[in-house]
N, C-alpha and C positions, 0 to 999 in steps of 0.2 A: 519656443514651445517644444516639449518632449514629444517623441514620436507616438506616444500612447495617449496624449492629451486631447487629440482632436478626432476621436472615433465618431463616425457618423451613425448614431443610433437611429436616426430617422430612416436611413437607407435600409437598415435591418428591419425596422418596424414596417415600412411600406412593402418590403418583399414578402412579408407574411400575409397570406390571403385570409387568415383566420378561419380556415376550413374546419378545424377541430379534430383532425386526424391524430393530433398529438395527445389528445386528452386520455384515451384509453391506456396509453403507455406511460403516462406521467405518474410517478410514484407519489408525490405529495397530493396531487389532485384526486387520486384514488381514495385517499383517506380524509381529505379536507374539503373537496368539492367547491373550492372558492376560485372563481375565474382569475382573480388577481394573482393567484399563485400557480396558475396553469401556464404552460409555455406560451400560448398565444396571448394570454392576459398580461404576462410579464413583459413580453416583447412590445405589446401595445402601450404599456406604461412607460417604457423607455422612449418610445416615439413622443408620447405626451410630454415627457420631461424635456426633450430637446426642443419641442415646440413652445416651451415655457408655459405650459398649461398647468403643470404641477411642480412643486419644489421637492428637493430631497430633505429628509428630516434633519440631517446634519451633513457636513462635508463628507462625501463618499459613503455616508451611512456606516462608518466604521467606528465602533465603540472604543473607548480609551484602552480597555484591557486587551483588545485585539491588537491595537497599535503596539503595546508593550510586547505582546507575544511575537509579532512580526519583527520587532527590533531584535529580539533574542535569536530569531531564526537566522539573522544576518551576522550574528556574533557567536560563533561556536564555543569559544572559551568561556564566555559568560553563561551560555546554555549548559555547558559541562558543570560549572560550579553550581548553578541552580539545581540541577538534578542530583548532585552530590548532597546538597542540603536536603532535598526532598527525600532521598534515600535514608537520611539520618532521622528526620522528624516524622516521616510518613507512618512508621509503626505506632506512633502515639494515637493516630486516628484510624489507621487501616490495619487489616490483617490479611494474610494470603488466603486465597480461595483454595478449595480442595485440590484442584489440578495444579496449583502453584504458579499459574501463568498470569493471574490477575490479583488485584487487591480489592477487598470489600470493606466498607466502613464498620468500625466497631460499634457504632451507634448512629442513629439518624442524624445527618449533618445538614446545616443550612444550604440551600441551593441545590447541592448534589443529592441530598436525601440518602437513599440506599443504593445508588448506582455503583457499579464496579468499573474499574479502570485497569489498563495494562500495568503490570508490576513495574517498579522503578529500580533499575539496576544500580548497584553501588558504584559500578564502574562501567562506562559505556562500552559498547562493542568495539568502536574504533580505538578506544584507549586501552583495550585489553590485549592487544597484540602489536608486534612490530609492524612497520609499514610494508616491509618486504618479507613474504613468507615463502620459503623454498621447500617444496616437497620432493623435488628431484634436481640434481645438479645439472644445470643447463650446459655446463662445459662438456659433459659426457654425452650429450645428445643434442643435435641441431634441431630435432623435431619437438623439443620441449615447448609446451604452450604456457602462456601466462595471461591471466585475466585480472581486471580490476573489479572491485566491488563498490557499487553505490548502494549503501545500506538503507538510506531513508531514516528520518528522525524517529519514527516509532520503533523501527528495528534496532536502532542504535541505543535508545534509552529504555524502551518499555518491553520489547519482545526480543531480547538479546539472543535467545537461542536460535532465531532464524539465521543470523549470521554465522553462529557457531556450527549450525547444521550444514550450511553451505561450505564451510571449510572442511568438514568431514568428507563431504561428497567430492570436493575438488582434490583432496588428498588421495582418495580412492582412485580418482581419474589421473593422478600424477600431473596435475596442472598447477603451476605456481601462481601465486597471488600477490597483487599489489593492493594493500588495504588503503584506498585513496583517502588519506586523512585530511587532505585540504578541502574536501567536499563541503558544500553548504547545503541547506535545505533546497529542494528542487524548485520551491516557490509556489507549489500548489495551494497551500492554505491562503496565502496572500492573494493569489490569482483569483480564486473563487470568491473572495471577499471584496475584491475591487481595489486593493492597495497596490496599484500598478507601479508606483515608484519602488516599492520593496521588491516586486517581481523583477523589474528591470535590473536592479542591483544584483539580485541572486543569480539571474541567468548569466549576466556578464562575468561575475566572479567564477561561476562554475565552468563556463565555456573556456575562459582563460586557463583555468586549472586543468581541465580535461586536455586541452591542447598541449600542455607541458609534458604529458606522458603518453598520449594516444599512440605514438609510434612504437612505444615499448611493449604494448599489450595487443593481444589478439582480439579482445573484446572487453566491454564494460558490462557487468551483469547487475541487473536491478531486480531484487526479489520482492518488489512492492508494485502492485498494479497502479496505484495513484501516481507514484513517482515515475513509473514507466511511461504512462500516458502523458504526463506533463512534459517529460524530457523528449520523448519520441514524437509527440504531436503538437503540444501546445507551445513549446518554446518557439518553434518556427512561425506559428500563427501569431504569437504575441509580437514577434520581431518583423512582421510583414512589411512595415514601412522603413525598417532599418536594414537595407539590403546587404550591407557589408556584414553585419552580425548574423543575419539569416543565412548567408552563404557559408559562414564559418560553422554554424550549427549543422547545416546539411552535410558538410564534410565529415563531421563526427558521427552522424547517425548510423552509417553502415556497420559500425563496430559496437553499437549499443543494443542490448537485448534484454527482454524479460528473462529472468534466470531459468525458468522451466523451458522456455522456448529454446534457449541456447543448449541446455543440457540434453534435451530430447533430440534436437536436430544437428548439433555440431559435435557431439561426443558419443562414446559407446556406452553411456550409462544404462540405456535400455537393455543392452546385452548383458551387462554386469548384473543388473537386478534380476533378469530372467535366469541367469546361471545360478544365482542364489536360490531362486524359487525351485528350479529343477533339482538342485541338491537337497532341498528340504523335502521334496516329494519322494526322494529315494529312501528317506528315513522310515524305519518300521512303524514308529508311532508319530503320526502327524496331527497337529492341531489344525482346525479349519482356519482359513484366511480371516483376518480381522476385516471388518466392514467400515466403509467410509461413505459419506455423502458429500458432494462437491457443490459449493456455492460459487457461482461465476461473478466475480467483481465486475461492476459496470465498466470500469476503465480497462480491464483485461479483455473481456469478451467483446463488448460493444465498441470500444475504441480501437484496441490493438488486435482483435481477432485471436487472442490467445485463450484457448479453453480445452482443446484436444490434447495439447502437450502435457499439462500436469496430470490429466486423467490417464494418459498412456503410460507415463512413468509410474504412477501409483498402482495401476492395475497389474503390474508385473508381480506384486506381492500382496496386494489387498483387493478385496471385493467391493466393487462400486454398487451403491444403492442410490439411484437417482431420486431426487426429491421432486415434488409436484412441479415446481417451476424454478429451476436452478438459476435462471437469468433475472428473476425478480430482484430489484434493488434491496439492499439490506436496510437502507434508510439513514446511513451515516450522515451524508449530506454536507459535510464540511463544518467549519468553525461556527458559523452563525446558527445552523440547525442544531448543533450540539450544545450551544449555550443559550441563545435567545429563543429558539423554537424547538426545544427538546421534546415537548409533548408530541409534536408531529413525528419526530424520529422514533419515539417510543411506540407509537401506533404501527408504524411500518415494520419495526423490528419484531413486534409481537406476532404479526402475520407470518413473518419468515420463520420465527421460532416454532410455530405450529407445524409448518411444512417439515422442518428438520426433525421434530419429535416423531412425526408419523413414520419416518424411515426406519426408526429404531437402530440406526447405524451406531457404531462404536466411536466414530470420530466425525466431526464436521470440519471440512478443510477448505481453505481459500488462500490464494497468493496475494493477500492484502491485509495489512495490519489495521487499517481503518475499519474494514468489514469485521475483522476479528474483535476489535474493541466494542463495536456496536452490537454484534450478534452474541458475544459472550455475555454482555449485559442483558440482552433480550432473553437469552436462555436462562440466565440466573433469575430474572424476575418471574419467569414462567415455571421455575423449579424443574427445568429440564437438565438432567445431569449428563450431557453429551459434551465432552471436551473439544475445544476448538484448537486445531493445530495447523500450521503452515505445511504445504506439501513437502518442503525441504526437510522439515522435522521428521516426518514419517519415513522419508527416504533414508535419512541419516540413521534413524532407529534400526532399519533393516541392515544397513551396512555395519553398524557397530555390533549388532547381535551376531552377525556372521563372523566378524573378526574375533569375537570373544569365545567362539566354539573351540 
């Protein structure tokens, strides 16, 4: 029996006293009001399942199309080929949105209707550069730093400019890069859906790969909140009963960071950005700072405690306009919510879109491509023309503008 096959759901269910304190903070319950989808209700259902009082609709409750998707996540070359085909044929059904970061249907389509999605890169981020990128000759300086990038699936295929922006920033910092091309999906989509066999495979493959180069780099940077939370928190929880692999994961963790956390705390990027702003202020004719509002991804703020760092970096050159509740979930919810329960995601996204619109900010920003896909669609459906950008994109924009002067 695999280490993940004998989870004691009854123990979890019995530990919950059903007090209801979780209800006010539950994203889905706030718009659905069904106890079965509340935290305490769902936990109670898990206990009932283990007591054999109720069956699952199907094995693991995982639809066939999700199994195909999780298979692709374990096979990067097949995924690359699939997205190449997508980039070729997508223009027949989709066209770029005004900001160029997403694609919208040319006409109403079955199932997806008029939803917009992240654009499909003709060439993935990982396949667009050599694996070793040297911005400074390490032979000339013993203090030269080097970081690896774990880009995440959405950043690799859909929001490629996130990775490109990170490279611009690292070049400005004179930090060399290992584009970790052997990386696989972090496992989050399969983990949240319950395909634990796929999760186990992906974690083992990634851990073995990370171990092969971890001594060569100062850090592994992750510019995605969901991937960051999965790797920094959920990997070790999933491997709780596999002590040997859990120990190997824990040895890797001290060198793994969310990208903005590393850039804010371990580099002089704040100083560089501040110097750029001070030089701007010395100019005779100054345009006012552009404004942004920040959405806190659940996995960044609530899981990893990362929320001040991106704000501090951005506020060197942009003006922050906080929305009503930056911590309110965007409603992305994972593969199942985005496919079989999208009506719920849409309701949550609509509430967040109204908060963003009220700020009248020029940009909506978050360090999470899942939030970006969800909220870009929510804003599009609400006819709110505020572009969604990753914090690294706005920072790189400032650096490039300064270089071009």
